[in-house]
N, C-alpha and C positions, 0 to 999 in steps of 0.2 A: 468462549472459544474464539478469541480475536486473532486473526492472522493478517498482519500488515507486513508488506514486503519491504517498505522503505520508510525512512523518516518522513518523507513527504506525505506518504499515506497516513502515517500517525497524526501528523499535524493537520492534514486536511480533514480527517475523521473527527478530530477534536473540534475544529471550527464548525463543521457541519452539525455536530451534536450541540454545540453552544448556540448556534443559530436556531436549531430546532429541525429535527428530521422531517416532521410533517410539513413545515414551511418549505423546506428544500424540495420535497417531492411535489408539492403543489405548484411550485414555480414553473413557468414555461421555459423549456430549454434546459432542464437539468441534464447534466451529462451522464452518459452510461457509466463512466468511472465513478462519479459521485453516487449513483444508484448502487453500484456494487459495494462501495465502501459502507454505505448505510446498511445495506443488506447484511454484510459481514458483522457490522458493529451492533446491530439490533436483532440478533437471532432470537431473543426472547419475546419480541413483539410480533405476534402472528398477523395482526391487522396490517402493520407496516410491511411485513414480508409479502403479504398477499397483494397489497397495493403496488409494491415495487415489481412483483412478478407480472401483474396486469399491465403496467407501463411498458415493461420490457417486451411482453408478448405483443402489445399493440404496435410498438416500434418495429418488431420483427415482421409483423403482418404488413405494415406500411412499406418496409423495405422489400419484401417479397412481391408486393403489388407493383412497386415502381420498377423492380427488376423485370417483372413479367411485361409491363408496358414497354420498357426499353427493348426487350427481346422481340416483342411483336413489331415495334417500329423498325428495328433492324431487319427483321424478316421481310417487312414490306419494302424497305429500301433495296434489299438484295433481290427481291422478286422483280422490282421495277428495273433494276440494273440488268438483270437477266433478260427481261423482255426486250429492253433496248438493244442489248447485244445480239439477241436472236433476230431481231428485225434488221439491224444494220449490217451484220456480218456478211450475208450473201451479196449485199449491194456494193460493198467496198471493193474497188479494183486496186490491186497492189501495183500501181504503175509508177509510183515514186517511193523514195525512201520513207517519207512521212506517212504516206498512205499504207505502206507495208507495215510500219511500226504500229499504226492505228489498228490495222486488221489483226496483227499479232496480239495486241492488247485485248481486243474483243475475243480472240481465240482463247487467251489465258483466262479471261472472265468466264467464258463458257466451260472450259475444262475444269476450272476450280469449282464451278457450280454442280458438276456432275455428281459429286459425292453427297451433296445435301439436298439436291432437287427432288421434287416429287416424281413419281414414275412417269407421268405424262410429260413433264418437263424434260426428264432425262431422255426420253425418246425423241423429242423435238430437238434437243441439243445434239444428239447423235446424228440425226438427219441433216442438220445444218452443217455440222463439222464433217460429215461424210464418213462417219465411223460405223 
């Protein structure tokens, strides 16, 4: 049950088969597209199918881990930005155009954080903004 969508896929699958599916899978940096082609082309080889599935699952786990690390870093950055805005907002006097713009920027930061902040931070934000 071979299902190739383009001539490029057909040619690529033939080259991969000629090189050797096992060799391709064991190479560092084999592409997801190549893994899918091999998987489609070798439906009868359960050992190969299992190995490809393991590689794909490992990549998925690595992606999820890096996504989690990115989200945690972003949350830390936003928390730090929030803390700085909470600290600076009451101290800024809007005596000039630039200081008024700066204070307005801090206000925007605080208001945008209201939706995602923890309950204790939300209360602090409301107190600082006078809401």
